[in-house]
C-alpha atoms as an extended CHARMM CRD file, in Angstrom:
* protein
*
       270  EXT
         1         1  MET       CA             59.9000000000       86.7360000000      181.5890000000  PROA      1               0.0000000000
         2         2  LEU       CA             61.1420000000       84.8860000000      178.5070000000  PROA      2               0.0000000000
         3         3  THR       CA             64.7210000000       83.6540000000      178.4170000000  PROA      3               0.0000000000
         4         4  GLN       CA             67.0100000000       84.5040000000      175.4990000000  PROA      4               0.0000000000
         5         5  SER       CA             66.6540000000       80.9790000000      174.1000000000  PROA      5               0.0000000000
         6         6  GLN       CA             62.8450000000       81.1740000000      174.3390000000  PROA      6               0.0000000000
         7         7  ILE       CA             62.8610000000       84.5230000000      172.5210000000  PROA      7               0.0000000000
         8         8  LYS       CA             65.0800000000       83.0500000000      169.8180000000  PROA      8               0.0000000000
         9         9  GLN       CA             62.8140000000       80.0020000000      169.4920000000  PROA      9               0.0000000000
        10        10  GLU       CA             59.7660000000       82.2710000000      169.1630000000  PROA      10              0.0000000000
        11        11  ILE       CA             61.4800000000       84.2520000000      166.3970000000  PROA      11              0.0000000000
        12        12  GLN       CA             62.3790000000       81.0190000000      164.5970000000  PROA      12              0.0000000000
        13        13  ILE       CA             58.6860000000       80.0400000000      164.6050000000  PROA      13              0.0000000000
        14        14  LYS       CA             57.6010000000       83.4550000000      163.2960000000  PROA      14              0.0000000000
        15        15  LYS       CA             60.2140000000       83.7180000000      160.5290000000  PROA      15              0.0000000000
        16        16  ASN       CA             58.6810000000       84.5740000000      157.1900000000  PROA      16              0.0000000000
        17        17  LYS       CA             59.1840000000       82.2320000000      154.2610000000  PROA      17              0.0000000000
        18        18  PHE       CA             59.0020000000       83.3300000000      150.6430000000  PROA      18              0.0000000000
        19        19  GLN       CA             58.3190000000       81.8080000000      147.2570000000  PROA      19              0.0000000000
        20        20  GLN       CA             61.6680000000       81.0140000000      145.6580000000  PROA      20              0.0000000000
        21        21  PHE       CA             60.5160000000       81.8590000000      142.1430000000  PROA      21              0.0000000000
        22        22  ALA       CA             59.9660000000       85.5880000000      141.8140000000  PROA      22              0.0000000000
        23        23  ILE       CA             57.4940000000       87.6360000000      139.8090000000  PROA      23              0.0000000000
        24        24  THR       CA             58.9660000000       90.4980000000      137.7940000000  PROA      24              0.0000000000
        25        25  VAL       CA             56.9340000000       93.5720000000      138.7560000000  PROA      25              0.0000000000
        26        26  ALA       CA             58.9830000000       96.2920000000      137.0310000000  PROA      26              0.0000000000
        27        27  GLY       CA             61.4130000000       96.2270000000      134.1360000000  PROA      27              0.0000000000
        28        28  GLY       CA             62.6340000000       92.8850000000      132.8940000000  PROA      28              0.0000000000
        29        29  ASN       CA             62.6690000000       94.0580000000      129.2760000000  PROA      29              0.0000000000
        30        30  GLY       CA             66.4060000000       94.5470000000      129.0360000000  PROA      30              0.0000000000
        31        31  GLN       CA             68.3330000000       97.6930000000      129.8090000000  PROA      31              0.0000000000
        32        32  GLY       CA             66.9590000000      100.7760000000      128.1330000000  PROA      32              0.0000000000
        33        33  HSD       CA             65.2750000000      104.1390000000      128.3370000000  PROA      33              0.0000000000
        34        34  GLU       CA             61.6520000000      103.2530000000      127.5290000000  PROA      34              0.0000000000
        35        35  LEU       CA             58.9940000000      103.3970000000      130.2440000000  PROA      35              0.0000000000
        36        36  ASN       CA             58.7770000000       99.5960000000      130.3200000000  PROA      36              0.0000000000
        37        37  GLN       CA             62.5290000000       99.3700000000      130.9230000000  PROA      37              0.0000000000
        38        38  LEU       CA             65.0480000000      100.1130000000      133.6550000000  PROA      38              0.0000000000
        39        39  TYR       CA             68.7710000000      100.7440000000      133.4100000000  PROA      39              0.0000000000
        40        40  TRP       CA             70.8000000000       99.7060000000      136.4430000000  PROA      40              0.0000000000
        41        41  PRO       CA             68.1340000000      100.2820000000      139.0970000000  PROA      41              0.0000000000
        42        42  ARG       CA             69.4870000000      100.5840000000      142.6330000000  PROA      42              0.0000000000
        43        43  GLY       CA             67.0520000000      101.9120000000      145.2410000000  PROA      43              0.0000000000
        44        44  ILE       CA             63.4290000000      101.0550000000      145.9270000000  PROA      44              0.0000000000
        45        45  PHE       CA             60.4620000000      102.0080000000      148.1000000000  PROA      45              0.0000000000
        46        46  VAL       CA             57.0240000000      100.3400000000      148.1710000000  PROA      46              0.0000000000
        47        47  ASP       CA             54.0520000000      102.3720000000      149.4450000000  PROA      47              0.0000000000
        48        48  ASN       CA             50.7860000000      101.2080000000      151.0410000000  PROA      48              0.0000000000
        49        49  ASP       CA             49.1240000000      100.9360000000      147.6180000000  PROA      49              0.0000000000
        50        50  LYS       CA             51.9580000000       98.6380000000      146.4890000000  PROA      50              0.0000000000
        51        51  SER       CA             53.2000000000      101.2580000000      144.0650000000  PROA      51              0.0000000000
        52        52  ILE       CA             56.9490000000      100.9030000000      143.5950000000  PROA      52              0.0000000000
        53        53  TYR       CA             59.2780000000      103.9060000000      143.4640000000  PROA      53              0.0000000000
        54        54  ILE       CA             62.5740000000      103.0520000000      141.7920000000  PROA      54              0.0000000000
        55        55  ALA       CA             65.8700000000      104.9130000000      141.5910000000  PROA      55              0.0000000000
        56        56  ASP       CA             66.5410000000      104.1370000000      137.9240000000  PROA      56              0.0000000000
        57        57  SER       CA             70.1260000000      105.2650000000      138.1460000000  PROA      57              0.0000000000
        58        58  PHE       CA             71.5250000000      105.1450000000      134.6130000000  PROA      58              0.0000000000
        59        59  ASN       CA             68.3140000000      106.7010000000      133.2640000000  PROA      59              0.0000000000
        60        60  HSD       CA             68.8170000000      109.5190000000      135.7900000000  PROA      60              0.0000000000
        61        61  ARG       CA             65.2320000000      109.3560000000      136.9870000000  PROA      61              0.0000000000
        62        62  ILE       CA             62.8480000000      108.1200000000      139.6610000000  PROA      62              0.0000000000
        63        63  VAL       CA             60.0530000000      106.0110000000      138.1900000000  PROA      63              0.0000000000
        64        64  LYS       CA             56.7920000000      104.8910000000      139.7650000000  PROA      64              0.0000000000
        65        65  TRP       CA             55.2640000000      101.5460000000      138.8250000000  PROA      65              0.0000000000
        66        66  GLU       CA             51.6980000000      101.0690000000      140.0030000000  PROA      66              0.0000000000
        67        67  LEU       CA             50.3240000000       97.6410000000      140.8950000000  PROA      67              0.0000000000
        68        68  ASN       CA             49.7060000000       95.3840000000      137.8640000000  PROA      68              0.0000000000
        69        69  ILE       CA             50.8020000000       98.0450000000      135.3540000000  PROA      69              0.0000000000
        70        70  ASN       CA             53.3220000000       97.0730000000      132.6670000000  PROA      70              0.0000000000
        71        71  THR       CA             55.0250000000      100.4480000000      132.3410000000  PROA      71              0.0000000000
        72        72  GLY       CA             56.3360000000      102.9960000000      134.7750000000  PROA      72              0.0000000000
        73        73  GLN       CA             55.7670000000      106.7190000000      134.8990000000  PROA      73              0.0000000000
        74        74  ILE       CA             58.4420000000      109.3100000000      135.5130000000  PROA      74              0.0000000000
        75        75  PHE       CA             58.0920000000      110.5790000000      139.0690000000  PROA      75              0.0000000000
        76        76  ALA       CA             61.1690000000      112.7990000000      139.1170000000  PROA      76              0.0000000000
        77        77  ASP       CA             63.5510000000      114.0980000000      136.4580000000  PROA      77              0.0000000000
        78        78  GLY       CA             64.1440000000      112.0280000000      133.3310000000  PROA      78              0.0000000000
        79        79  ASN       CA             65.8400000000      114.9880000000      131.6250000000  PROA      79              0.0000000000
        80        80  GLY       CA             69.2920000000      113.4920000000      131.1860000000  PROA      80              0.0000000000
        81        81  LYS       CA             72.3740000000      113.8190000000      133.3760000000  PROA      81              0.0000000000
        82        82  GLU       CA             73.5070000000      117.3670000000      132.7270000000  PROA      82              0.0000000000
        83        83  ASN       CA             74.2700000000      119.3000000000      135.8860000000  PROA      83              0.0000000000
        84        84  GLN       CA             71.1690000000      121.4600000000      136.1810000000  PROA      84              0.0000000000
        85        85  ASN       CA             68.8110000000      122.1570000000      139.0640000000  PROA      85              0.0000000000
        86        86  ASN       CA             65.9100000000      120.2580000000      137.5040000000  PROA      86              0.0000000000
        87        87  GLN       CA             67.9030000000      117.1050000000      136.7770000000  PROA      87              0.0000000000
        88        88  LEU       CA             69.2020000000      114.0550000000      138.5930000000  PROA      88              0.0000000000
        89        89  LYS       CA             72.4770000000      112.2590000000      138.0390000000  PROA      89              0.0000000000
        90        90  ASP       CA             72.6680000000      108.5410000000      138.8170000000  PROA      90              0.0000000000
        91        91  PRO       CA             70.1000000000      108.5280000000      141.6750000000  PROA      91              0.0000000000
        92        92  THR       CA             70.5180000000      105.5340000000      143.9690000000  PROA      92              0.0000000000
        93        93  ASN       CA             68.9890000000      106.1620000000      147.4560000000  PROA      93              0.0000000000
        94        94  ILE       CA             71.9840000000      104.1880000000      148.7400000000  PROA      94              0.0000000000
        95        95  GLY       CA             72.8780000000      105.4190000000      152.2090000000  PROA      95              0.0000000000
        96        96  LEU       CA             69.8070000000      107.4680000000      153.0170000000  PROA      96              0.0000000000
        97        97  ALA       CA             67.3950000000      107.0540000000      155.9430000000  PROA      97              0.0000000000
        98        98  ILE       CA             64.9670000000      109.2580000000      157.8640000000  PROA      98              0.0000000000
        99        99  ASP       CA             64.0110000000      108.8040000000      161.5180000000  PROA      99              0.0000000000
       100       100  ARG       CA             60.6000000000      109.5220000000      163.0570000000  PROA      100             0.0000000000
       101       101  ASN       CA             61.7070000000      113.0320000000      164.0530000000  PROA      101             0.0000000000
       102       102  GLY       CA             62.5570000000      113.9210000000      160.4740000000  PROA      102             0.0000000000
       103       103  PHE       CA             66.3400000000      113.7880000000      160.8440000000  PROA      103             0.0000000000
       104       104  ILE       CA             68.0940000000      112.6050000000      157.6910000000  PROA      104             0.0000000000
       105       105  TYR       CA             70.9940000000      110.1490000000      157.8740000000  PROA      105             0.0000000000
       106       106  VAL       CA             73.4520000000      109.9210000000      154.9850000000  PROA      106             0.0000000000
       107       107  SER       CA             76.2990000000      107.4690000000      154.4870000000  PROA      107             0.0000000000
       108       108  ASP       CA             79.3860000000      109.1550000000      153.0730000000  PROA      108             0.0000000000
       109       109  TRP       CA             80.9800000000      106.3680000000      151.0570000000  PROA      109             0.0000000000
       110       110  GLU       CA             84.3170000000      108.0270000000      150.4180000000  PROA      110             0.0000000000
       111       111  ASN       CA             84.7940000000      109.4470000000      153.9230000000  PROA      111             0.0000000000
       112       112  HSD       CA             83.7940000000      106.1830000000      155.6310000000  PROA      112             0.0000000000
       113       113  GLU       CA             81.2090000000      107.7700000000      157.9170000000  PROA      113             0.0000000000
       114       114  VAL       CA             77.5140000000      108.4100000000      158.4930000000  PROA      114             0.0000000000
       115       115  ARG       CA             76.1760000000      111.8590000000      159.3350000000  PROA      115             0.0000000000
       116       116  ARG       CA             72.8320000000      113.0790000000      160.6510000000  PROA      116             0.0000000000
       117       117  TRP       CA             71.2610000000      116.2330000000      159.2780000000  PROA      117             0.0000000000
       118       118  LYS       CA             68.3610000000      118.4200000000      160.2560000000  PROA      118             0.0000000000
       119       119  GLN       CA             66.9030000000      121.2530000000      158.2480000000  PROA      119             0.0000000000
       120       120  GLY       CA             69.3010000000      124.1910000000      158.1750000000  PROA      120             0.0000000000
       121       121  ASP       CA             72.4200000000      122.1810000000      159.0260000000  PROA      121             0.0000000000
       122       122  LYS       CA             75.4750000000      123.0470000000      156.9580000000  PROA      122             0.0000000000
       123       123  LYS       CA             77.6630000000      120.1290000000      157.9070000000  PROA      123             0.0000000000
       124       124  GLY       CA             75.6890000000      117.4990000000      159.7790000000  PROA      124             0.0000000000
       125       125  GLU       CA             76.5720000000      115.6070000000      162.9380000000  PROA      125             0.0000000000
       126       126  LEU       CA             78.8650000000      112.5820000000      162.8140000000  PROA      126             0.0000000000
       127       127  VAL       CA             76.9980000000      109.5210000000      164.1430000000  PROA      127             0.0000000000
       128       128  ALA       CA             79.0960000000      106.5640000000      162.9120000000  PROA      128             0.0000000000
       129       129  GLY       CA             82.6310000000      106.0390000000      161.6530000000  PROA      129             0.0000000000
       130       130  GLY       CA             84.7120000000      109.1020000000      160.9080000000  PROA      130             0.0000000000
       131       131  ASN       CA             87.9290000000      107.4370000000      162.0350000000  PROA      131             0.0000000000
       132       132  GLY       CA             89.2850000000      106.6810000000      158.6100000000  PROA      132             0.0000000000
       133       133  GLU       CA             88.9970000000      103.6210000000      156.4260000000  PROA      133             0.0000000000
       134       134  GLY       CA             89.4700000000      100.4070000000      158.4000000000  PROA      134             0.0000000000
       135       135  ASN       CA             87.9620000000       97.3540000000      160.0580000000  PROA      135             0.0000000000
       136       136  ARG       CA             88.0480000000       98.3380000000      163.7200000000  PROA      136             0.0000000000
       137       137  LEU       CA             84.6740000000       98.6850000000      165.4530000000  PROA      137             0.0000000000
       138       138  ASN       CA             84.9620000000      102.4810000000      165.4170000000  PROA      138             0.0000000000
       139       139  GLN       CA             85.6590000000      102.4690000000      161.6660000000  PROA      139             0.0000000000
       140       140  LEU       CA             83.7790000000      101.8620000000      158.4280000000  PROA      140             0.0000000000
       141       141  ASN       CA             85.0520000000      100.8950000000      154.9930000000  PROA      141             0.0000000000
       142       142  PHE       CA             82.9190000000      102.3010000000      152.1790000000  PROA      142             0.0000000000
       143       143  PRO       CA             79.4930000000      102.1930000000      153.8960000000  PROA      143             0.0000000000
       144       144  THR       CA             76.5270000000      101.8300000000      151.5430000000  PROA      144             0.0000000000
       145       145  ASN       CA             72.9020000000      101.3510000000      152.6300000000  PROA      145             0.0000000000
       146       146  ILE       CA             71.6270000000      102.2000000000      156.1020000000  PROA      146             0.0000000000
       147       147  PHE       CA             68.5170000000      101.5050000000      158.1800000000  PROA      147             0.0000000000
       148       148  ILE       CA             67.3980000000      103.2470000000      161.3680000000  PROA      148             0.0000000000
       149       149  ASP       CA             65.0830000000      101.6250000000      163.9140000000  PROA      149             0.0000000000
       150       150  LYS       CA             62.6290000000      103.1480000000      166.3920000000  PROA      150             0.0000000000
       151       151  GLU       CA             65.3210000000      103.3900000000      169.0560000000  PROA      151             0.0000000000
       152       152  TYR       CA             67.5530000000      105.4020000000      166.6910000000  PROA      152             0.0000000000
       153       153  SER       CA             70.0460000000      102.5790000000      166.2590000000  PROA      153             0.0000000000
       154       154  LEU       CA             71.7310000000      102.6120000000      162.8570000000  PROA      154             0.0000000000
       155       155  TYR       CA             72.3140000000       99.4510000000      160.8470000000  PROA      155             0.0000000000
       156       156  ILE       CA             75.0330000000      100.0140000000      158.2560000000  PROA      156             0.0000000000
       157       157  SER       CA             76.1130000000       97.8530000000      155.3280000000  PROA      157             0.0000000000
       158       158  ASP       CA             79.8680000000       98.1720000000      155.7590000000  PROA      158             0.0000000000
       159       159  SER       CA             80.5310000000       96.9760000000      152.2360000000  PROA      159             0.0000000000
       160       160  ARG       CA             84.2760000000       96.4840000000      151.9980000000  PROA      160             0.0000000000
       161       161  ASN       CA             84.4310000000       95.0120000000      155.4790000000  PROA      161             0.0000000000
       162       162  ASN       CA             81.7510000000       92.5690000000      154.2710000000  PROA      162             0.0000000000
       163       163  ARG       CA             79.6380000000       92.9880000000      157.3760000000  PROA      163             0.0000000000
       164       164  VAL       CA             76.6240000000       94.7770000000      158.8250000000  PROA      164             0.0000000000
       165       165  VAL       CA             77.2490000000       96.8510000000      161.9370000000  PROA      165             0.0000000000
       166       166  LYS       CA             74.8260000000       98.3580000000      164.4190000000  PROA      166             0.0000000000
       167       167  TRP       CA             75.6060000000      101.7150000000      165.9910000000  PROA      167             0.0000000000
       168       168  LYS       CA             73.3510000000      102.5270000000      168.9280000000  PROA      168             0.0000000000
       169       169  LYS       CA             72.3990000000      106.1380000000      169.5400000000  PROA      169             0.0000000000
       170       170  ASP       CA             75.4230000000      108.1570000000      170.7550000000  PROA      170             0.0000000000
       171       171  ALA       CA             77.7150000000      105.1060000000      170.4810000000  PROA      171             0.0000000000
       172       172  LYS       CA             81.4160000000      105.5590000000      169.7980000000  PROA      172             0.0000000000
       173       173  GLU       CA             81.7550000000      102.2220000000      168.0470000000  PROA      173             0.0000000000
       174       174  GLY       CA             79.5640000000       99.6600000000      166.3310000000  PROA      174             0.0000000000
       175       175  ILE       CA             78.5580000000       96.0760000000      167.0280000000  PROA      175             0.0000000000
       176       176  ILE       CA             78.8450000000       93.4440000000      164.2990000000  PROA      176             0.0000000000
       177       177  VAL       CA             75.3520000000       91.9990000000      163.7790000000  PROA      177             0.0000000000
       178       178  ALA       CA             75.8570000000       90.1430000000      160.5040000000  PROA      178             0.0000000000
       179       179  CYS       CA             78.9520000000       88.4200000000      159.1840000000  PROA      179             0.0000000000
       180       180  GLY       CA             82.3750000000       89.9070000000      159.9780000000  PROA      180             0.0000000000
       181       181  ASN       CA             84.1660000000       86.7950000000      158.7190000000  PROA      181             0.0000000000
       182       182  GLY       CA             85.6600000000       88.3010000000      155.5930000000  PROA      182             0.0000000000
       183       183  GLU       CA             84.5510000000       88.1490000000      151.9810000000  PROA      183             0.0000000000
       184       184  GLY       CA             83.1500000000       84.8210000000      150.8150000000  PROA      184             0.0000000000
       185       185  ASN       CA             80.0770000000       82.8110000000      149.9060000000  PROA      185             0.0000000000
       186       186  SER       CA             79.5030000000       80.6590000000      152.9750000000  PROA      186             0.0000000000
       187       187  LEU       CA             76.5310000000       81.2970000000      155.2740000000  PROA      187             0.0000000000
       188       188  LYS       CA             78.9390000000       83.0490000000      157.6450000000  PROA      188             0.0000000000
       189       189  GLN       CA             80.1310000000       85.4750000000      154.9830000000  PROA      189             0.0000000000
       190       190  LEU       CA             79.0040000000       88.3050000000      152.7140000000  PROA      190             0.0000000000
       191       191  ASP       CA             80.4250000000       89.8010000000      149.5330000000  PROA      191             0.0000000000
       192       192  SER       CA             79.9170000000       93.5840000000      149.3410000000  PROA      192             0.0000000000
       193       193  PRO       CA             76.5720000000       93.8850000000      151.1770000000  PROA      193             0.0000000000
       194       194  ARG       CA             74.1810000000       96.5780000000      149.9780000000  PROA      194             0.0000000000
       195       195  GLY       CA             70.5250000000       96.8730000000      151.0240000000  PROA      195             0.0000000000
       196       196  VAL       CA             69.6680000000       96.3810000000      154.6960000000  PROA      196             0.0000000000
       197       197  PHE       CA             66.2750000000       96.1560000000      156.4030000000  PROA      197             0.0000000000
       198       198  VAL       CA             65.3200000000       95.2240000000      159.9770000000  PROA      198             0.0000000000
       199       199  ASP       CA             61.8140000000       93.8660000000      160.5490000000  PROA      199             0.0000000000
       200       200  HSD       CA             59.5650000000       94.0600000000      163.6270000000  PROA      200             0.0000000000
       201       201  LEU       CA             61.1830000000       90.9230000000      165.0750000000  PROA      201             0.0000000000
       202       202  GLY       CA             64.6570000000       92.4030000000      164.7820000000  PROA      202             0.0000000000
       203       203  GLN       CA             65.5910000000       90.1280000000      161.8870000000  PROA      203             0.0000000000
       204       204  ILE       CA             68.1760000000       91.6750000000      159.5800000000  PROA      204             0.0000000000
       205       205  TYR       CA             67.7470000000       91.2750000000      155.8180000000  PROA      205             0.0000000000
       206       206  VAL       CA             70.7710000000       92.0190000000      153.6310000000  PROA      206             0.0000000000
       207       207  THR       CA             71.2650000000       92.0040000000      149.8670000000  PROA      207             0.0000000000
       208       208  ASP       CA             74.4870000000       90.0620000000      149.3830000000  PROA      208             0.0000000000
       209       209  TYR       CA             75.5770000000       91.8210000000      146.2000000000  PROA      209             0.0000000000
       210       210  GLY       CA             78.4800000000       89.6540000000      145.0720000000  PROA      210             0.0000000000
       211       211  ASN       CA             76.7780000000       86.3730000000      145.9930000000  PROA      211             0.0000000000
       212       212  HSD       CA             73.5040000000       87.1740000000      144.1700000000  PROA      212             0.0000000000
       213       213  ARG       CA             71.2640000000       86.4530000000      147.1480000000  PROA      213             0.0000000000
       214       214  VAL       CA             69.3510000000       87.9540000000      150.0560000000  PROA      214             0.0000000000
       215       215  MET       CA             70.4560000000       86.8380000000      153.5050000000  PROA      215             0.0000000000
       216       216  ARG       CA             68.7740000000       87.0110000000      156.9080000000  PROA      216             0.0000000000
       217       217  TRP       CA             70.3550000000       87.1750000000      160.3500000000  PROA      217             0.0000000000
       218       218  CYS       CA             68.7390000000       87.0320000000      163.7850000000  PROA      218             0.0000000000
       219       219  ASP       CA             70.3410000000       88.4230000000      166.9170000000  PROA      219             0.0000000000
       220       220  GLY       CA             73.0390000000       86.0610000000      168.1330000000  PROA      220             0.0000000000
       221       221  ASP       CA             73.1410000000       83.9080000000      164.9890000000  PROA      221             0.0000000000
       222       222  GLU       CA             76.5870000000       82.6020000000      164.0780000000  PROA      222             0.0000000000
       223       223  GLU       CA             75.5490000000       82.2870000000      160.4620000000  PROA      223             0.0000000000
       224       224  GLY       CA             72.8430000000       83.6870000000      158.2350000000  PROA      224             0.0000000000
       225       225  GLU       CA             70.3510000000       81.9310000000      156.0320000000  PROA      225             0.0000000000
       226       226  THR       CA             69.6330000000       82.4450000000      152.3610000000  PROA      226             0.0000000000
       227       227  VAL       CA             66.1320000000       83.8690000000      151.9800000000  PROA      227             0.0000000000
       228       228  VAL       CA             65.9780000000       84.1420000000      148.1710000000  PROA      228             0.0000000000
       229       229  GLY       CA             68.4750000000       83.7870000000      145.3430000000  PROA      229             0.0000000000
       230       230  GLY       CA             71.7720000000       82.0630000000      145.9540000000  PROA      230             0.0000000000
       231       231  ASN       CA             71.4730000000       80.0550000000      142.7330000000  PROA      231             0.0000000000
       232       232  GLY       CA             74.2900000000       81.7900000000      140.9170000000  PROA      232             0.0000000000
       233       233  ASP       CA             74.4050000000       84.8860000000      138.7620000000  PROA      233             0.0000000000
       234       234  GLY       CA             71.5990000000       84.6430000000      136.2140000000  PROA      234             0.0000000000
       235       235  ASN       CA             68.2720000000       85.8810000000      134.9020000000  PROA      235             0.0000000000
       236       236  GLN       CA             65.9600000000       83.0000000000      135.7450000000  PROA      236             0.0000000000
       237       237  SER       CA             63.0920000000       83.6100000000      138.1780000000  PROA      237             0.0000000000
       238       238  ASP       CA             65.0170000000       81.9140000000      141.0020000000  PROA      238             0.0000000000
       239       239  GLN       CA             68.2010000000       83.8900000000      140.3030000000  PROA      239             0.0000000000
       240       240  LEU       CA             69.5210000000       87.3940000000      140.9100000000  PROA      240             0.0000000000
       241       241  SER       CA             72.3700000000       89.3510000000      139.3690000000  PROA      241             0.0000000000
       242       242  PHE       CA             74.1020000000       91.7470000000      141.7520000000  PROA      242             0.0000000000
       243       243  PRO       CA             71.0690000000       92.7360000000      143.8820000000  PROA      243             0.0000000000
       244       244  THR       CA             71.1420000000       96.1360000000      145.5440000000  PROA      244             0.0000000000
       245       245  GLY       CA             68.0740000000       97.5500000000      147.3070000000  PROA      245             0.0000000000
       246       246  LEU       CA             65.2380000000       95.7180000000      149.0300000000  PROA      246             0.0000000000
       247       247  SER       CA             61.8840000000       96.6130000000      150.5290000000  PROA      247             0.0000000000
       248       248  PHE       CA             58.6830000000       95.0640000000      151.8640000000  PROA      248             0.0000000000
       249       249  ASP       CA             55.0340000000       95.8780000000      151.2160000000  PROA      249             0.0000000000
       250       250  ASN       CA             52.2810000000       95.9840000000      153.8430000000  PROA      250             0.0000000000
       251       251  GLU       CA             51.6360000000       92.2540000000      153.4110000000  PROA      251             0.0000000000
       252       252  GLU       CA             55.3060000000       91.4410000000      154.0800000000  PROA      252             0.0000000000
       253       253  ASN       CA             56.0790000000       90.4300000000      150.4980000000  PROA      253             0.0000000000
       254       254  LEU       CA             59.7350000000       90.9810000000      149.6260000000  PROA      254             0.0000000000
       255       255  TYR       CA             60.8960000000       93.1770000000      146.7200000000  PROA      255             0.0000000000
       256       256  VAL       CA             64.4860000000       93.0560000000      145.4770000000  PROA      256             0.0000000000
       257       257  VAL       CA             66.2930000000       95.3510000000      143.0540000000  PROA      257             0.0000000000
       258       258  ASP       CA             67.8960000000       92.9260000000      140.5850000000  PROA      258             0.0000000000
       259       259  GLN       CA             70.3740000000       95.4610000000      139.2870000000  PROA      259             0.0000000000
       260       260  GLU       CA             72.1280000000       93.8110000000      136.3580000000  PROA      260             0.0000000000
       261       261  ASN       CA             68.9240000000       92.1680000000      135.1310000000  PROA      261             0.0000000000
       262       262  HSD       CA             67.3610000000       95.6570000000      135.1000000000  PROA      262             0.0000000000
       263       263  ARG       CA             64.2460000000       94.5180000000      136.9300000000  PROA      263             0.0000000000
       264       264  ILE       CA             62.4370000000       94.4550000000      140.2680000000  PROA      264             0.0000000000
       265       265  GLN       CA             61.6050000000       91.0100000000      141.6290000000  PROA      265             0.0000000000
       266       266  LYS       CA             58.7390000000       90.2900000000      144.0180000000  PROA      266             0.0000000000
       267       267  TYR       CA             58.9160000000       87.2570000000      146.2960000000  PROA      267             0.0000000000
       268       268  GLU       CA             55.5280000000       86.4870000000      147.7790000000  PROA      268             0.0000000000
       269       269  LYS       CA             55.2740000000       85.5770000000      151.4330000000  PROA      269             0.0000000000
       270       270  ILE       CA             54.1260000000       81.9970000000      151.9370000000  PROA      270             0.0000000000
């Protein structure tokens, strides 16, 4: 049986590395409403065909960009932001996850909690937080994105606590798995984390919104490492500007929602 240090060493060997200069695969033509533009994108999903589904929030639409195509197509809505049944308003996908049984998990930003819903539920079951705004382990402070693993553990970007917490199934409090050292830009800190993703090795990827970078933590790490970005707020191919969502394709390439550059950046696995 492998020791903890041997497991950690094995993970270090298997860690993915990425090109530091990204390829723009959607948007990048300034903010706007045309099909070759995005306007404050926030959420993202990449399917097995490498088509990218984007929550194009200020355009009030979901757009699909197919591989090697220079324009998107409207997948949902696009009819403006009026409050009608056939329209979306500022879609984000922030704080939404689905487990393998079809239960839906939603982070409630203003109530500092995460609830689980099944079809027909009117209220949903509290699964994390719900003890008011705060920084105790049984509290959250404006939770944003969430990720659920195969064991039904929830990983939550606890944005104003500048940390990522893990709530195991039926737990009454969380465990800090990334940061927890206050707001800042050191490798031990985050600034308003957003997107969170846990890979098959248990490595935690986090979009560090206010530091314009993507960070990675492994279990037991005292500090994270910068995976991409971290070169200041900017629009060059090695820079990000307030990144939000992130996703991976089936070849483990990394995609990042570069919100204030109104584009999606692809970082190829090396």
